[in-house]
C-alpha positions, -999 to 999 in steps of 0.1 A, spaced: 727 525 3 741 509 44 713 499 62 715 485 98 690 468 115 695 469 147 679 443 173 660 423 148 672 382 145 640 377 125 656 393 87 621 408 78 632 446 78 672 433 66 653 412 41 627 441 31 661 465 21 678 438 6 651 431 -21 653 464 -31 695 463 -37 706 479 -4 736 472 21 720 459 45 724 439 77 705 428 112 724 425 142 715 412 173 723 391 205 704 360 191 713 339 161 693 352 128 663 328 123 674 324 88 690 292 85 726 281 82 724 274 47 706 306 34 725 336 23 707 359 40 723 343 69 751 356 61 738 393 68 737 386 103 756 400 131 750 384 161 766 411 191 755 439 206 745 466 183 764 496 205 795 477 191 788 485 156 769 521 152 806 536 138 806 513 110 799 537 81 757 534 83 732 555 60 703 547 81 699 526 113 665 510 124 665 497 153 638 473 177 652 477 215 637 453 233 605 468 252 607 444 281 619 467 308 603 497 285 564 487 274 534 502 290 517 469 290 538 461 315 532 486 340 523 468 373 557 456 371 574 489 365 579 493 405 599 460 406 625 465 379 635 504 382 675 490 375 667 472 345 645 503 331 671 527 335 695 500 314 669 498 290 666 537 288 702 540 285 703 520 255 679 537 234 693 566 242 733 554 230 707 544 200 692 578 195 727 595 195 744 574 171 763 593 148 742 578 116 724 601 94 690 586 96 675 567 119 641 553 130 638 540 166 606 514 167 589 503 204 553 500 215 541 524 235 568 527 263 580 550 286 603 564 261 576 588 252 581 601 290 617 596 299 635 605 264 610 623 239 578 619 225 577 600 197 574 611 161 542 594 150 523 561 161 518 534 132 489 502 132 495 474 113 456 480 97 475 503 73 499 488 57 478 458 52 474 439 84 439 435 104 449 444 135 458 466 156 490 470 173 502 509 182 543 514 173 562 547 181 586 557 153 611 582 168 623 595 136 660 616 125 664 630 95 636 604 76 600 611 68 568 599 84 557 564 71 525 570 44 498 541 48 505 514 20 476 494 27 446 511 45 424 473 57 395 469 75 398 443 106 413 456 142 419 424 157 437 423 185 457 396 179 489 402 191 477 418 227 455 383 235 487 360 222 484 327 241 516 325 268 541 302 257 580 299 253 583 318 219 563 343 228 578 372 232 592 367 201 561 365 181 552 396 197 587 412 186 584 407 146 579 436 126 550 428 104 555 426 69 538 455 53 557 479 76 591 464 66 582 468 29 567 500 36 603 514 51 624 504 22 605 516 0 601 547 16 633 552 29 655 530 9 639 536 -28 652 511 -49 688 513 -48 694 501 -85 679 535 -100 654 552 -72 663 578 -46 650 575 -16 
């Protein structure tokens, strides 16, 4: 299966699909975090994902930037109307892509009130990480993710992360357990199992 992981520089979700034998690619304006000598670095398209939506993908999982969308920054909304409109248009373009199966992932955001409510809200603690971070999924032709490893602990580590130059990058990374659930449940094993 050809899989596009849109707006992902970390390669976490891409690599989960690669491990199961899929033709998976990440695409982001940023360079991938894989080293240049890493074979996985060749599986990254550094470009605007809108230029690649028609490249015959079977599945797209998109992580549009939440800077102007997340309600955690609502105190700044009155100052960023044009940026919000542009961000919402970007999300809409991803949702309307002519790709059979699509997941749009974002925190609690204005996507819910301006486009539509999410199909599912998941938490890291449902997938093996003892933390809270409500994550919304807007799904097209995909089943809801089933929890794989419910663990105790409800630490709000992401919310309380100390300020720093890479804070936004660290906050945007997909949890490994969630990435593996996406690959297992939406992709299956490319060498024999159907999704």
